[in-house]
A tleap script that builds the chain and sets N, CA, C and O, in Angstrom:
source leaprc.protein.ff14SB
mol = sequence {
  NMET GLU HIE LYS VAL ILE PRO PHE VAL ALA
  SER ILE ASP LEU LYS LYS ASP ALA SER THR
  GLN ILE ALA GLU GLN LEU GLU SER ALA ILE
  LYS TYR HIE THR ASP LYS GLY TRP LYS TYR
  VAL ARG VAL GLU ASN ILE THR THR PHE VAL
  HIE ALA GLU LEU GLY CYS PHE GLY ILE GLY
  ALA ARG PRO ALA GLN THR LEU PHE THR HIE
  LEU ILE VAL PHE GLU CLYS
}
set mol.1.N position { 76.501 93.215 112.168 }
set mol.1.CA position { 77.688 94.271 112.126 }
set mol.1.C position { 77.357 95.603 111.809 }
set mol.1.O position { 76.688 95.786 110.792 }
set mol.2.N position { 77.698 96.554 112.485 }
set mol.2.CA position { 77.566 98.097 112.174 }
set mol.2.C position { 78.498 98.743 111.214 }
set mol.2.O position { 79.678 98.429 111.061 }
set mol.3.N position { 77.942 99.549 110.668 }
set mol.3.CA position { 78.818 100.512 109.778 }
set mol.3.C position { 78.678 101.918 110.279 }
set mol.3.O position { 77.665 102.432 110.753 }
set mol.4.N position { 80.147 102.586 110.053 }
set mol.4.CA position { 79.631 104.197 109.834 }
set mol.4.C position { 80.394 104.601 108.444 }
set mol.4.O position { 81.207 103.899 107.843 }
set mol.5.N position { 79.943 105.880 108.086 }
set mol.5.CA position { 80.080 106.717 106.795 }
set mol.5.C position { 80.632 108.170 107.114 }
set mol.5.O position { 79.924 108.960 107.738 }
set mol.6.N position { 81.842 108.498 106.701 }
set mol.6.CA position { 82.069 109.856 106.865 }
set mol.6.C position { 82.529 110.385 105.529 }
set mol.6.O position { 83.163 109.812 104.642 }
set mol.7.N position { 82.019 111.724 105.603 }
set mol.7.CA position { 82.520 112.168 104.413 }
set mol.7.C position { 84.179 112.829 104.347 }
set mol.7.O position { 85.048 113.190 105.141 }
set mol.8.N position { 84.026 112.747 103.235 }
set mol.8.CA position { 86.019 112.994 103.322 }
set mol.8.C position { 86.286 114.087 102.072 }
set mol.8.O position { 86.391 113.806 100.878 }
set mol.9.N position { 86.363 115.407 102.694 }
set mol.9.CA position { 86.954 116.626 101.698 }
set mol.9.C position { 88.017 117.246 102.071 }
set mol.9.O position { 87.906 117.940 103.082 }
set mol.10.N position { 89.448 117.182 101.332 }
set mol.10.CA position { 90.411 117.184 101.369 }
set mol.10.C position { 90.605 118.640 101.222 }
set mol.10.O position { 89.994 119.250 100.343 }
set mol.11.N position { 91.753 119.480 102.361 }
set mol.11.CA position { 91.818 120.803 101.857 }
set mol.11.C position { 93.305 120.963 101.306 }
set mol.11.O position { 94.124 120.184 101.794 }
set mol.12.N position { 93.635 121.619 100.616 }
set mol.12.CA position { 95.382 121.770 100.165 }
set mol.12.C position { 95.822 122.845 99.809 }
set mol.12.O position { 95.092 123.749 99.403 }
set mol.13.N position { 97.161 122.935 99.904 }
set mol.13.CA position { 97.782 124.123 99.834 }
set mol.13.C position { 98.349 124.197 98.204 }
set mol.13.O position { 99.040 123.278 97.763 }
set mol.14.N position { 98.131 124.901 97.706 }
set mol.14.CA position { 98.478 124.579 96.148 }
set mol.14.C position { 100.067 124.764 95.831 }
set mol.14.O position { 100.529 124.357 94.765 }
set mol.15.N position { 100.716 125.274 96.620 }
set mol.15.CA position { 102.023 125.414 96.861 }
set mol.15.C position { 102.752 124.352 96.893 }
set mol.15.O position { 103.905 124.434 96.471 }
set mol.16.N position { 102.302 123.231 97.350 }
set mol.16.CA position { 102.891 122.043 98.132 }
set mol.16.C position { 101.961 120.735 97.392 }
set mol.16.O position { 100.901 120.757 96.766 }
set mol.17.N position { 102.793 119.727 97.742 }
set mol.17.CA position { 102.420 118.402 97.011 }
set mol.17.C position { 100.737 117.822 97.233 }
set mol.17.O position { 100.435 117.098 98.182 }
set mol.18.N position { 99.956 118.182 96.413 }
set mol.18.CA position { 98.895 118.015 96.530 }
set mol.18.C position { 98.363 116.385 96.987 }
set mol.18.O position { 97.632 116.120 97.941 }
set mol.19.N position { 98.939 115.459 96.051 }
set mol.19.CA position { 98.864 113.818 96.535 }
set mol.19.C position { 99.065 113.606 97.955 }
set mol.19.O position { 98.371 112.859 98.644 }
set mol.20.N position { 100.039 114.293 98.358 }
set mol.20.CA position { 101.059 114.039 99.608 }
set mol.20.C position { 99.970 114.683 101.004 }
set mol.20.O position { 99.747 114.077 102.052 }
set mol.21.N position { 99.568 115.701 100.713 }
set mol.21.CA position { 98.489 116.532 101.450 }
set mol.21.C position { 97.367 115.710 101.841 }
set mol.21.O position { 96.986 115.534 102.998 }
set mol.22.N position { 96.726 115.080 100.491 }
set mol.22.CA position { 95.519 114.305 100.489 }
set mol.22.C position { 95.928 112.987 101.462 }
set mol.22.O position { 95.480 112.758 102.585 }
set mol.23.N position { 96.956 112.151 100.668 }
set mol.23.CA position { 97.068 111.198 101.498 }
set mol.23.C position { 97.439 111.159 103.300 }
set mol.23.O position { 97.358 110.226 104.099 }
set mol.24.N position { 97.740 112.180 103.430 }
set mol.24.CA position { 97.978 112.781 104.775 }
set mol.24.C position { 96.830 112.934 105.689 }
set mol.24.O position { 96.924 112.719 106.898 }
set mol.25.N position { 95.798 113.291 105.130 }
set mol.25.CA position { 94.604 113.776 105.653 }
set mol.25.C position { 94.176 112.409 105.305 }
set mol.25.O position { 94.565 111.611 106.157 }
set mol.26.N position { 93.624 111.959 104.512 }
set mol.26.CA position { 93.100 110.644 104.330 }
set mol.26.C position { 93.836 109.773 105.446 }
set mol.26.O position { 93.078 109.333 106.310 }
set mol.27.N position { 94.811 109.540 105.538 }
set mol.27.CA position { 95.368 108.526 106.779 }
set mol.27.C position { 95.031 109.258 108.321 }
set mol.27.O position { 94.956 108.422 109.221 }
set mol.28.N position { 94.880 110.281 108.629 }
set mol.28.CA position { 94.540 110.698 109.647 }
set mol.28.C position { 93.353 110.752 110.203 }
set mol.28.O position { 93.091 110.822 111.404 }
set mol.29.N position { 92.437 110.710 109.051 }
set mol.29.CA position { 90.896 110.511 109.009 }
set mol.29.C position { 90.555 109.096 109.415 }
set mol.29.O position { 89.896 109.012 110.452 }
set mol.30.N position { 90.926 107.773 108.701 }
set mol.30.CA position { 91.512 106.425 109.144 }
set mol.30.C position { 92.104 106.083 110.609 }
set mol.30.O position { 91.682 105.200 111.356 }
set mol.31.N position { 93.219 107.013 110.869 }
set mol.31.CA position { 93.627 106.762 112.102 }
set mol.31.C position { 92.839 107.266 113.452 }
set mol.31.O position { 92.939 106.984 114.646 }
set mol.32.N position { 92.146 108.001 112.815 }
set mol.32.CA position { 91.390 108.773 114.406 }
set mol.32.C position { 89.866 107.731 114.523 }
set mol.32.O position { 89.234 107.752 115.579 }
set mol.33.N position { 89.474 107.012 113.553 }
set mol.33.CA position { 88.278 105.965 113.678 }
set mol.33.C position { 88.891 104.769 113.953 }
set mol.33.O position { 88.313 103.996 114.718 }
set mol.34.N position { 90.211 104.390 113.361 }
set mol.34.CA position { 90.427 103.075 113.727 }
set mol.34.C position { 90.839 103.238 115.373 }
set mol.34.O position { 90.409 102.330 116.085 }
set mol.35.N position { 91.461 104.076 115.904 }
set mol.35.CA position { 91.771 104.090 116.988 }
set mol.35.C position { 90.376 104.497 118.106 }
set mol.35.O position { 90.471 104.871 119.275 }
set mol.36.N position { 89.253 104.302 117.390 }
set mol.36.CA position { 88.060 104.246 118.328 }
set mol.36.C position { 87.174 103.038 117.954 }
set mol.36.O position { 85.946 103.022 117.868 }
set mol.37.N position { 88.072 102.004 117.743 }
set mol.37.CA position { 87.498 100.841 117.218 }
set mol.37.C position { 87.089 100.397 116.132 }
set mol.37.O position { 86.612 99.268 116.242 }
set mol.38.N position { 87.072 100.951 114.800 }
set mol.38.CA position { 86.366 100.894 113.678 }
set mol.38.C position { 87.526 100.600 112.825 }
set mol.38.O position { 88.631 101.093 113.052 }
set mol.39.N position { 87.299 99.834 111.882 }
set mol.39.CA position { 87.782 98.812 110.995 }
set mol.39.C position { 87.680 99.517 109.700 }
set mol.39.O position { 86.538 99.771 109.317 }
set mol.40.N position { 88.953 99.980 108.752 }
set mol.40.CA position { 88.679 101.059 107.731 }
set mol.40.C position { 87.965 99.811 106.631 }
set mol.40.O position { 88.123 98.642 106.985 }
set mol.41.N position { 87.366 100.021 105.612 }
set mol.41.CA position { 86.816 99.024 104.868 }
set mol.41.C position { 87.411 99.497 103.545 }
set mol.41.O position { 88.240 98.887 102.870 }
set mol.42.N position { 86.664 101.093 103.191 }
set mol.42.CA position { 87.078 101.362 101.711 }
set mol.42.C position { 86.494 102.884 101.630 }
set mol.42.O position { 85.655 103.260 102.449 }
set mol.43.N position { 86.873 103.546 100.834 }
set mol.43.CA position { 86.643 104.851 100.522 }
set mol.43.C position { 85.552 104.751 98.822 }
set mol.43.O position { 85.710 104.348 97.669 }
set mol.44.N position { 84.484 105.396 99.647 }
set mol.44.CA position { 83.450 105.623 97.883 }
set mol.44.C position { 83.244 106.385 97.508 }
set mol.44.O position { 83.191 107.206 98.424 }
set mol.45.N position { 82.939 107.042 96.209 }
set mol.45.CA position { 82.455 107.606 95.755 }
set mol.45.C position { 81.881 107.970 95.172 }
set mol.45.O position { 82.269 107.532 94.089 }
set mol.46.N position { 80.684 108.854 94.922 }
set mol.46.CA position { 79.104 109.327 95.176 }
set mol.46.C position { 78.830 110.360 94.200 }
set mol.46.O position { 79.243 111.485 94.478 }
set mol.47.N position { 78.320 110.221 93.299 }
set mol.47.CA position { 78.115 111.069 91.881 }
set mol.47.C position { 76.510 111.675 92.317 }
set mol.47.O position { 75.602 110.906 92.632 }
set mol.48.N position { 76.407 112.659 92.287 }
set mol.48.CA position { 74.876 113.441 92.537 }
set mol.48.C position { 74.477 114.296 91.645 }
set mol.48.O position { 74.884 115.449 91.791 }
set mol.49.N position { 73.745 114.049 90.692 }
set mol.49.CA position { 73.110 115.255 89.940 }
set mol.49.C position { 72.102 116.030 90.311 }
set mol.49.O position { 70.970 115.574 90.477 }
set mol.50.N position { 72.397 117.242 90.474 }
set mol.50.CA position { 71.478 118.680 90.989 }
set mol.50.C position { 70.718 119.223 89.831 }
set mol.50.O position { 71.362 119.894 89.026 }
set mol.51.N position { 69.500 119.046 89.631 }
set mol.51.CA position { 68.887 119.849 89.107 }
set mol.51.C position { 68.751 120.797 88.819 }
set mol.51.O position { 68.762 121.520 89.815 }
set mol.52.N position { 68.519 121.653 87.405 }
set mol.52.CA position { 68.703 123.559 87.289 }
set mol.52.C position { 67.381 123.594 87.951 }
set mol.52.O position { 66.515 122.738 88.134 }
set mol.53.N position { 67.516 125.149 88.326 }
set mol.53.CA position { 66.707 125.957 89.137 }
set mol.53.C position { 66.438 126.900 88.059 }
set mol.53.O position { 67.316 127.447 87.392 }
set mol.54.N position { 64.796 127.114 87.878 }
set mol.54.CA position { 64.567 127.743 86.481 }
set mol.54.C position { 64.357 129.792 87.103 }
set mol.54.O position { 64.417 130.862 86.498 }
set mol.55.N position { 64.183 129.513 88.131 }
set mol.55.CA position { 63.900 130.607 89.023 }
set mol.55.C position { 62.420 131.257 88.497 }
set mol.55.O position { 61.411 130.612 88.212 }
set mol.56.N position { 62.575 132.544 88.460 }
set mol.56.CA position { 61.023 133.490 88.048 }
set mol.56.C position { 61.655 134.558 87.380 }
set mol.56.O position { 62.374 135.447 87.836 }
set mol.57.N position { 61.202 134.291 85.997 }
set mol.57.CA position { 61.936 134.930 85.039 }
set mol.57.C position { 63.349 134.904 84.881 }
set mol.57.O position { 64.014 135.769 84.309 }
set mol.58.N position { 63.862 133.644 85.533 }
set mol.58.CA position { 65.482 133.628 85.351 }
set mol.58.C position { 65.935 134.206 86.574 }
set mol.58.O position { 67.047 133.803 86.916 }
set mol.59.N position { 65.394 135.031 87.326 }
set mol.59.CA position { 65.781 135.525 88.600 }
set mol.59.C position { 66.442 134.178 89.406 }
set mol.59.O position { 65.793 133.134 89.461 }
set mol.60.N position { 67.580 134.273 89.928 }
set mol.60.CA position { 67.271 133.355 91.000 }
set mol.60.C position { 67.868 131.912 90.473 }
set mol.60.O position { 68.289 130.994 91.178 }
set mol.61.N position { 67.800 131.959 89.244 }
set mol.61.CA position { 68.266 130.568 88.260 }
set mol.61.C position { 69.618 130.005 88.479 }
set mol.61.O position { 70.648 130.662 88.332 }
set mol.62.N position { 69.564 128.533 88.904 }
set mol.62.CA position { 70.909 127.967 89.018 }
set mol.62.C position { 70.869 126.719 87.904 }
set mol.62.O position { 69.924 126.050 87.485 }
set mol.63.N position { 72.036 126.698 87.659 }
set mol.63.CA position { 72.101 125.825 86.041 }
set mol.63.C position { 72.482 124.374 86.825 }
set mol.63.O position { 72.825 124.230 87.998 }
set mol.64.N position { 72.362 123.686 86.120 }
set mol.64.CA position { 72.107 121.646 86.534 }
set mol.64.C position { 74.124 121.769 86.868 }
set mol.64.O position { 75.054 122.394 86.360 }
set mol.65.N position { 74.004 121.043 87.687 }
set mol.65.CA position { 75.321 120.723 88.325 }
set mol.65.C position { 75.404 119.219 88.786 }
set mol.65.O position { 74.482 118.532 89.228 }
set mol.66.N position { 76.957 118.802 88.547 }
set mol.66.CA position { 77.080 117.427 88.960 }
set mol.66.C position { 78.246 117.453 90.464 }
set mol.66.O position { 79.344 118.002 90.559 }
set mol.67.N position { 77.636 116.801 91.283 }
set mol.67.CA position { 78.665 116.587 92.513 }
set mol.67.C position { 78.935 115.382 92.969 }
set mol.67.O position { 78.151 114.479 93.259 }
set mol.68.N position { 80.434 115.425 93.032 }
set mol.68.CA position { 81.021 114.070 93.471 }
set mol.68.C position { 80.950 114.402 94.974 }
set mol.68.O position { 80.864 115.585 95.304 }
set mol.69.N position { 80.978 113.480 95.856 }
set mol.69.CA position { 81.171 113.316 97.143 }
set mol.69.C position { 82.226 112.220 97.633 }
set mol.69.O position { 82.208 111.325 96.787 }
set mol.70.N position { 83.062 111.943 98.562 }
set mol.70.CA position { 83.961 110.748 99.035 }
set mol.70.C position { 83.756 110.366 99.965 }
set mol.70.O position { 84.034 111.161 100.863 }
set mol.71.N position { 83.256 109.197 100.372 }
set mol.71.CA position { 82.860 108.763 101.792 }
set mol.71.C position { 84.041 107.606 102.141 }
set mol.71.O position { 84.683 106.916 101.350 }
set mol.72.N position { 84.071 107.631 102.996 }
set mol.72.CA position { 84.918 106.554 104.015 }
set mol.72.C position { 84.101 105.589 104.634 }
set mol.72.O position { 83.189 106.119 105.268 }
set mol.73.N position { 84.107 104.387 104.673 }
set mol.73.CA position { 83.415 103.592 105.115 }
set mol.73.C position { 84.079 103.040 106.426 }
set mol.73.O position { 85.289 103.233 106.313 }
set mol.74.N position { 83.803 102.458 107.575 }
set mol.74.CA position { 84.075 101.682 108.215 }
set mol.74.C position { 83.026 101.127 109.090 }
set mol.74.O position { 81.955 101.642 109.408 }
set mol.75.N position { 83.733 99.504 109.563 }
set mol.75.CA position { 82.921 98.792 109.870 }
set mol.75.C position { 83.312 98.460 111.662 }
set mol.75.O position { 84.418 98.799 112.082 }
set mol.76.N position { 82.254 97.760 112.634 }
set mol.76.CA position { 82.612 97.076 113.810 }
set mol.76.C position { 82.229 95.714 113.649 }
set mol.76.O position { 82.439 94.903 114.552 }
savepdb mol mol.pdb
quit
């Protein structure tokens, strides 16, 4: 069995219904790949911790942060 994983990042207009926009974009991404023969499996949520960078004497320092990534999983 073959798997394909693609990132999913929704782009919304805050003046419109956010949930509807996100659902439409997700549906569009799923349809695009299922039309190419892939079967939708699920959406995975990955949490990544990025350590702080101290920089040189504080110059260029960056605080630690947590990143959230959403991935759409397909199989063939």
